[in-house]
C-alpha positions in Angstrom: 7.8 10.4 6.7 4.3 8.8 7.4 0.8 9.7 6.3 0.0 12.4 9.0 2.9 14.3 8.4 1.9 14.4 4.6 -1.7 14.6 4.1 -2.1 16.6 8.1 -4.3 14.4 10.8 -7.2 14.5 8.4 -8.9 16.7 10.3 -10.7 19.6 8.5 -8.8 22.1 10.8 -5.4 21.2 9.6 -3.4 22.8 12.4 -5.8 20.7 15.1 -2.6 19.3 16.1 -4.6 16.3 17.1 -2.5 13.6 16.2 -4.9 12.1 14.8 -4.2 7.9 14.3 -6.5 6.1 11.3 -6.5 3.5 14.4 -8.1 5.8 16.8 -10.9 7.2 16.1 -11.5 9.2 19.2 -9.0 11.7 19.6 -10.5 14.0 21.4 -9.8 16.6 19.0 -13.8 18.0 18.3 -13.0 17.8 15.1 -15.9 15.7 12.5 -13.8 14.7 9.2 -11.7 11.9 9.9 -12.3 10.0 6.9 -9.6 8.3 5.0 -7.8 9.9 2.3 -8.4 8.8 -1.5 -6.0 8.6 -4.5 -7.3 7.9 -8.1 -4.4 5.9 -10.0 -4.1 4.6 -13.6 -2.7 1.0 -13.9 -1.1 0.1 -16.6 -4.0 -1.3 -18.9 -5.3 2.5 -18.4 -7.8 1.4 -15.9 -7.9 4.5 -13.1 -9.1 2.9 -10.0 -10.2 4.8 -6.7 -7.8 3.3 -3.5 -7.6 4.4 0.4 -4.3 5.5 1.0 -3.7 2.1 4.0 0.4 3.6 5.2 2.7 5.9 3.7 6.4 3.4 4.9 9.5 3.7 5.1 12.6 1.1 4.1 16.1 1.3 2.7 15.6 5.2 3.1 12.6 5.2 0.5 9.2 6.0 0.9 6.3 3.5 -0.1 2.9 3.3 -0.2 0.1 1.1 0.6 -3.0 1.0 -1.4 -6.5 -0.4 -0.6 -8.4 -0.3 -4.4 -11.7 0.7 -4.1 -13.4 -0.9 -7.5 -14.5 -4.3 -5.0 -11.4 -5.6 -4.4 -11.6 -5.1 -1.1 -13.3 -7.9 0.0 -10.7 -10.1 -1.8 -8.2 -8.2 0.4 -5.8 -7.0 -2.4 -3.3 -4.2 -1.9 -0.8 -2.4 -4.3 2.2 -1.5 -2.9 4.3 1.5 -4.7 7.7 3.6 -4.0 6.4 7.0 -3.1 8.2 10.0 -3.9 7.3 13.7 -3.5 8.3 16.2 -5.4 7.6 20.2 -7.2 5.4 18.5 -9.8 2.9 16.3 -7.2 3.2 12.8 -6.1 4.9 10.0 -8.1 4.5 6.5 -7.7 6.9 4.1 -8.8 6.6 0.1 -9.9 8.5 -1.6 -7.3 10.7 -3.5 -9.9 13.0 -6.2 -7.5 11.8 -9.1 -5.9 14.6 -8.5 -3.3 12.4 -4.7 -3.1 9.6 -6.5 -2.8 10.1 -9.0 -0.6 11.4 -6.0 2.2 8.8 -3.4 0.9 6.1 -6.4 1.9 8.1 -7.3 4.7 7.6 -3.8 6.4 4.0 -3.8 5.5 3.5 -6.5 7.4 4.4 -5.5 10.3 2.0 -2.3 10.0 -0.6 -4.9 9.9 0.4 -6.5 12.5 1.0 -3.7 14.9 -2.7 -2.2 13.9 -3.9 -5.8 14.7 -2.6 -5.5 18.2 -3.9 -2.3 19.0 -7.3 -2.9 17.9 -6.8 -6.1 20.0 -5.2 -3.8 22.9 -8.1 -0.9 22.4 -10.7 -4.4 22.6 -9.5 -5.3 25.8 -9.5 -2.4 27.6 -13.4 -2.2 26.6 -13.9 -5.1 27.9 -12.4 -3.6 31.6 -14.2 -0.5 31.1 -18.1 -2.0 30.8 
């Protein structure tokens, strides 16, 4: 399950069907609202932090979410990783308890970042040829 399935494409018109991708702002749908999704989480110490949803991705038949805190730590590159469950009561974030599970999740997330970097690199190369 990806973030488009959970949150739609990010457009004002949820049914526009543009297949908006957060790494490609030029979807051509004509919608004006492709803002990132923001989620407020409560840390163990009770602090509330607004976070941008970077990705929701599967690992070993579970879904996980990567969140970028928007409280000044984004410059440090800190990312929160949680197990992600959606149920009738809404969204539930669960801590990743085992080191083995955490390693698998970080590896999958690193692959997502590498793929995004490659897409960005290819987009830059295409822009150079168009000029």
